[in-house]
N, C-alpha and C positions, 0 to 999 in steps of 0.2 A: 678601588678595584684591585684585586691581587695581580701581581705581575709574574710573568714566566721567568723561571731561572734557567738560563741556558746550561746545558751539560758541558759545553766546551768541546774542544777538539779531542779526537781519539789520541791515546797515548802515543808519544813520538816513537817509542821503541816497539810498537806493534807492527809486525811484518805486513808489508803492503799486500801480500797474497792473502793474508787473513782478512784484510779489509775487503778484498775483491770477491770473497766468498758470499757476500750478502747480495741483496737485490741490485744495487748499483753495479757491482762487479759483473753480475750475470748479464745485465743489460748491456754493459760495455763489451763483453766478450761476444754476446749475441750480435751486436752491430758489426764487430770485426769478422765473425764467421759468415754472416750473411753477405757482407761485402765480397768476401772471397768466393763464396758460392756463386753469386751473381756474376762476378768477373769470369769465373770458370765457364759459366753458360755462354758468355760472350765469346770466349776463346773457342769453345766447341762450335758455336755458330759460324765463326770465321773459318775454322778448319773444314767444316762441312760445306762451305760456300754459300751459306745463307746470308752473309753480309760481307762486304768487301773492305770494311774498315775495322781496325783494331788498334787501340791506343794503350800505352802502358799505364798511365795514371788515371784513366777515367773509364766509366762503364760504357758498355755497348748500348745502342738504341734498342736492341732486342730485349736486354735485361730491364731497361727502363720501362719498356712497353709492358712486359710481363708483371713487374713488381711495383712500378709506380702506380699512382692512382689517377684515373680520369673518370669522369662521370659516365661517358659513353661506354667505356670498357666495363665498368662496374654494373651498369644496367644490362649489358649484354651477357653477364654471367660470371665475370671475374671477381667473385665476391671476396676473395682474399686480399684484394688490393688495399683497403683501408688499413689493414694491419701490416702487410709487407712494405707498404710505402714508407712507413716510419723507419725501417731498417735499410732502405734503399738509398744510397748516397751516390751522387753523380761522379765524384772523383775523390782522391785521397785527402785533399784539402778540406772538402766538405765533411768527410768522415771525421778527420782529426779535430776540426773545430767543434762539431757537435759532441764528440766523445769527451773532449776537454771539459766542456761545461756540464755534461752529464755527470762526470766524476765530481766536480766541484759542488753542484747542488745536491747530488745524491748523497755524498758523504756528509754534507751539512745536515740533511734531514735525518740520516742515520745517527749522527752525533747528538741530535736533539730528540731522540726517542721514537722516531717513526720506524715502524716495522717494515719488513720486506713486502708484506701485503699492501701496506699503505703506499709504498713507493711504486709498486706495480700498478695499483689503482690509479694513482695520479698520472703516471706515464701513459698508460693505455687509454684512459678516459679522455685525457687532454689531447693526446695525439690523434686518436680517431675522431674525436669531436671537432678538433681544429680542421682536420682534413675535410670532413663532410660539410661543415658550416662554410668554410671558405670556398668550397666547390659550388655552392649555391650562387655565389657572386662572380666566380671565375670558373665556369664549367668546362671550358675548352682547352685546358692545359693538363699536363702530367705533373702531379705533385710528388716530390720525393724528399726524404730527409726526416730526421727526428726533431727538428726545431720546434714544432708545435708541442710535442711532448715535453721537451726540455723547458720551454717557456711555461708549460703547465707546472713543472716542478718549482720553477722560480715563483710563479704565482701562488703556489701552495705555501711556500716559505713566507711570502709577504702577507697572504690572507690569514694564515695561522698567527704570524707575528703581530699583526694588527689586532686580532681578536684577543690574543694573550698579552697584549701590551709589551711585547718584546722590546728591550731597550734599544737594540740596534736596527729597529724597523725602518727608521729614516735613512740610514746608510744603505740598507737593502733596497729601499725604494729608489734611491739615487742610482745605485748600481744597475737596477732593472731598467731604468730609463736609458742609461748609457748603452747597455747591452742591446736594448731594443733598437736604438738608432743605428748603431754600428753594424748590427747583424742584418739590418733591413735595407742598407743602401746599395748592396751589390746588385747588378743587373740580374733579372730573373728571379729574385727572391720573393717568396710568397709572404708578403708583409701581413696579410690578413690572417694567415695561419698562426703567425706569432701572436697577434692580438687575441684571437679566439682562444688559443692554447693558454695564454696568460690568464685570461679572465675565467676560464673554466677551472684552472688550478686555484686561482684566488677564491673562487666560490667554494671549492672543496675544502679549503683551509678555513675560511672565515665562518662558514656555516657548520664547521666541525664534522663534515661528512668524512673527511680524512683527518686524523689527529694522532698525536703521540699516544703510546700506551699509557694507561692510568698509573702504572707503577714506575714510570720513568721520572728522572729528575727534572724534566722539562715541564712538569705539571705546575700549575700556579701555586705559589707559596705565599704566606703572609709576610 
């Protein structure tokens, strides 16, 4: 069976802002902008007296209620929540951690021929799918964060790498296990969303629902 030939990393002298013009960069900035807007809503609620708490490094309960996902809120008509919950982070540490891995996995996919559309598909299908599936088992909590979507991107890498017999697939698998363990031990972490997101992404890659462009160097070669 033919093996995939990795394209390798982007040129070292390529400006970082050029890298950030693609899907990964847009998702990165969208996460930052959404965090700022959600925080501004919390500040506004505090100034209007709707809440009596305001912290510098974390989001207000009002913003989490509006943009996080819960089954009851979704059923009652807040249909935007499966999408906004992916960009809603509880505090700066939560935001920074997810954005860090978003950049790592997103750049890896871009460097191996995945288009903007492929990355958007993996991110949103995995993120929304992980949220909805995990809510079936834990319906009475608010879910926030891009972890399910980011695990989907990691799953896509491994699923595609397995199908294409990518040489470093074993190292990627080991990194995935370590990431899963360490990202899921914090109190309040939605471990199920990580699992569901990963397997959704894996399926997208292994069954070639999402794959690199045909004219990229990541295609199988003899």
